[in-house]
C-alpha positions in Angstrom: 3.3 1.1 19.2 3.3 5.1 20.5 3.8 7.8 17.7 6.1 10.0 17.0 5.2 12.7 19.0 4.6 10.8 22.2 8.4 10.4 22.1 9.0 14.1 21.2 7.0 15.4 24.0 10.0 13.6 26.1 12.7 15.0 25.2 14.4 18.2 26.6 13.0 21.5 25.1 11.4 20.3 23.2 7.1 21.3 23.6 4.5 20.5 21.6 1.7 22.6 19.6 -1.4 20.0 19.7 -4.6 21.1 17.5 -6.1 17.4 17.5 -4.6 13.8 17.9 -2.9 13.9 15.4 0.2 15.5 13.7 1.4 17.5 16.4 3.1 20.3 15.9 7.4 20.6 17.8 8.4 23.7 19.2 12.4 23.3 19.6 13.5 26.3 22.8 10.3 28.0 22.4 11.3 28.8 18.3 8.5 27.3 15.8 8.6 25.4 13.5 10.0 28.2 10.3 12.7 28.9 12.9 13.4 24.8 13.7 15.1 22.8 11.3 13.5 18.3 10.6 14.7 16.5 9.1 14.9 12.5 8.0 18.8 11.1 8.1 19.9 14.3 6.6 17.3 15.3 4.1 15.5 18.3 4.0 12.3 18.2 3.9 9.3 21.3 4.1 5.8 21.1 5.2 3.8 21.7 2.4 1.0 23.4 4.1 0.6 27.1 4.3 -0.9 26.9 8.1 2.4 24.0 9.4 -0.3 21.5 10.5 2.3 18.7 8.9 4.7 18.5 10.4 8.0 16.6 9.1 7.7 14.4 11.9 4.2 13.4 11.5 5.4 11.0 8.0 8.0 8.6 9.8 6.4 5.5 12.3 7.7 4.4 15.6 8.7 1.1 13.8 11.1 2.9 11.0 12.4 5.3 14.4 16.0 4.2 15.7 16.4 7.6 17.5 15.8 11.9 17.6 18.5 13.4 17.1 18.4 16.9 19.5 20.3 20.0 19.5 19.6 23.6 20.3 20.9 26.6 18.2 22.8 26.1 15.6 25.4 23.3 16.2 24.7 20.1 15.5 23.4 18.3 12.4 25.4 20.1 9.5 22.7 19.3 7.2 20.4 21.5 9.6 19.0 24.8 7.8 17.6 27.3 8.8 17.7 26.5 12.6 17.9 29.4 14.5 15.7 27.6 17.5 17.6 23.9 17.1 17.2 21.1 14.7 15.4 17.8 15.1 17.0 15.0 13.0 14.7 11.2 12.8 17.6 9.1 12.7 16.1 5.8 10.4 16.3 2.4 11.8 18.0 0.0 9.8 19.0 -4.0 9.9 22.3 -3.2 9.2 25.5 -5.7 8.0 25.4 -9.3 10.1 28.3 -11.9 9.4 25.7 -14.8 9.9 22.3 -14.8 7.8 19.2 -14.0 10.3 15.6 -13.4 9.1 13.0 -11.0 12.2 9.5 -11.2 10.9 7.0 -9.8 13.8 3.7 -8.1 13.9 2.1 -5.4 16.0 -1.8 -3.9 17.3 -2.4 -1.9 19.4 -5.7 -0.3 21.1 -7.0 2.9 23.5 -10.4 3.0 24.8 -10.2 7.2 24.4 -11.3 7.3 20.7 -11.2 4.0 19.8 -8.0 4.0 18.3 -6.5 1.4 16.5 -2.7 0.1 15.5 -1.7 -2.6 13.2 1.2 -3.5 11.3 3.8 -5.2 10.5 7.5 -5.3 10.1 10.4 -8.1 8.4 13.7 -7.6 8.1 16.8 -9.9 6.7 20.5 -9.3 6.9 23.4 -11.3 5.9 27.3 -9.7 5.8 26.6 -8.5 1.8 23.0 -7.2 2.1 20.2 -6.3 4.2 16.5 -5.2 4.3 14.1 -4.2 6.9 10.4 -3.1 6.0 7.0 -2.5 7.6 2.7 -1.5 7.1 1.5 0.3 9.9 -1.8 1.9 10.0 -3.6 4.0 12.3 -7.2 4.8 12.8 -9.0 6.7 15.6 -12.5 8.1 16.0 -13.6 11.5 18.2 -12.1 11.5 21.9 -13.7 12.6 24.9 -12.8 15.0 27.0 -12.7 14.7 30.5 -16.2 15.3 31.4 -17.6 12.7 29.0 -18.2 15.1 26.2 -16.5 14.3 22.8 -14.4 16.1 20.7 -16.1 16.8 17.2 -14.0 16.7 14.4 -10.9 14.8 16.7 -10.9 11.8 14.0 -8.2 10.5 11.5 -6.8 7.7 10.0 -3.2 6.8 8.4 -1.3 4.2 6.3 2.7 4.2 6.5 4.9 1.3 4.4 8.8 1.9 4.6 11.8 -0.1 3.3 15.6 0.2 3.5 17.9 -1.6 2.4 21.7 -1.6 1.8 24.2 -3.5 -0.5 28.0 -4.1 0.5 30.7 -3.5 -2.3 33.5 -3.9 -0.2 34.2 -4.5 2.7 34.8 -0.5 3.7 32.2 0.1 0.8 27.9 -0.4 0.7 25.2 1.6 -0.7 22.3 2.1 1.0 18.5 3.5 0.4 15.6 4.5 1.8 11.8 4.7 0.4 9.2 5.9 2.4 5.0 6.3 1.7 2.8 7.8 4.4 -1.4 8.9 4.0 -3.1 10.5 6.5 -7.4 10.9 5.3 -9.6 12.3 7.4 -7.9 14.7 10.0 -10.1 16.1 11.8 -8.9 20.0 14.0 -10.7 20.1 16.8 -8.8 23.8 17.4 -9.3 25.1 14.1 -12.1 25.9 11.7 -10.5 22.9 8.7 -9.5 19.9 8.7 -7.5 17.7 6.4 -9.2 16.0 3.5 -5.5 14.5 2.4 -2.0 14.8 3.7 0.6 12.3 1.7 3.9 12.0 1.7 6.9 10.4 -1.2 10.1 10.1 0.6 13.7 8.3 -1.1 17.2 8.2 -0.9 20.0 6.6 -1.9 23.7 6.8 -0.4 27.1 6.1 -0.7 29.0 4.9 2.0 32.9 4.5 3.2 34.9 3.6 5.8 38.8 3.9 6.6 40.1 2.3 9.5 42.8 3.5 11.7 43.4 6.0 9.1 43.4 9.8 8.9 40.0 10.8 7.2 37.4 8.3 8.9 34.5 8.0 6.7 32.8 9.8 3.7 29.3 9.4 2.6 27.3 11.1 0.3 23.3 11.1 -0.7 21.6 12.0 -3.1 16.8 12.1 -2.4 14.0 13.5 -3.3 10.4 14.0 -1.1 7.3 15.1 -1.8 4.7 15.9 -0.3 1.1 16.8 -0.5 -1.2 18.6 2.1 -5.1 19.2 1.3 -7.1 21.2 3.9 -10.9 21.8 3.8 -13.9 22.8 5.6 -16.5 20.8 3.4 -17.7 18.6 6.2 -18.0 21.4 8.7 -21.9 23.0 9.4 -22.6 26.1 9.1 -20.1 27.2 6.9 -21.2 30.4 4.9 -18.1 30.8 2.5 -16.1 27.3 2.1 -12.4 28.0 1.4 -10.5 24.7 -0.3 -6.6 25.3 0.4 -3.9 22.4 -0.8 -0.5 22.7 -0.7 2.7 21.0 -2.5 6.5 20.8 -1.4 9.1 19.2 -4.2 12.3 18.9 -2.4 15.6 17.2 -4.0 19.0 17.7 -3.3 22.4 16.4 -1.9 25.0 16.0 0.2 28.6 14.8 0.6 30.2 14.3 4.2 33.7 13.6 5.2 34.6 13.0 8.8 38.2 12.9 9.6 40.4 12.8 13.4 43.3 12.6 14.3 44.7 12.7 17.4 42.0 15.1 19.9 41.3 16.8 17.0 38.7 16.1 14.8 37.5 17.4 11.4 33.9 17.7 9.3 33.9 18.9 5.8 29.8 18.7 4.5 28.7 20.0 1.1 25.4 20.4 0.7 23.2 21.6 -2.1 19.0 21.1 -2.3 15.8 22.6 -4.1 12.5 23.5 -3.2 9.7 24.4 -5.1 6.2 25.0 -3.3 2.9 25.6 -4.2 -0.2 26.8 -2.6 -3.7 27.7 -3.3 -6.6 28.7 -1.9 -10.5 28.4 -2.9 -13.6 30.6 -2.0 -16.6 29.4 -2.5 -20.7 29.7 -1.2 -20.6 27.1 1.8 -24.2 24.8 0.8 
């Protein structure tokens, strides 16, 4: 039931900038987000907020996470872009193919007294030798938390819903098609360290890939993936008291791309060939008007 932020803080060379209780900004080797590449299963995703209040890590739930691949510097993740400080790749949890069909269903609930943080979720998966799917739905809600002395910290609340689905079809023993869908929406997110809050942070993330594996050959695997994601982030200060000039700051990000990755090995030698293509469009706006 832990958040992605709580997993990230356990990683070496990773520190977190906390402006509130939600969406902490990961910093790798003291390099901020614009110098760190963050991908989800190799998919490039770019934040939509001009103040970096929506890191890519905030759009994945722990129940949909298999592992976090951390690389320092320019080495490592072949899909990384602008990774002067390093790269983070969030590997999604997939049910995978099984010879004997298997169903799994689970439900989760969690509670923390400080801020009355509540977490509810459910997930299900099915695996067979030719098809698999796993998906889930999670809801998080928190009120204002209290500091050590008992004083309530205003504007530290948030609520979030996340739904995801991963699936795969096996075309032959060596060929498979896999897909991913993620929808994440956070609303009423407060940031006590800032003078603005977030009315809505919403992500739509999807991909489709083809994989082929070989045994005892020079070429071991070939993966080609196409993906699309859309991020919407709306900052505003309409809930803050005594604001003389209001500022509405909506931002949007659209990214579409593909990559094709071939891996080969011969004895002690390994070869990786990667073709990477993506297009990103960003929009940001700010409207200023007198406060009430």
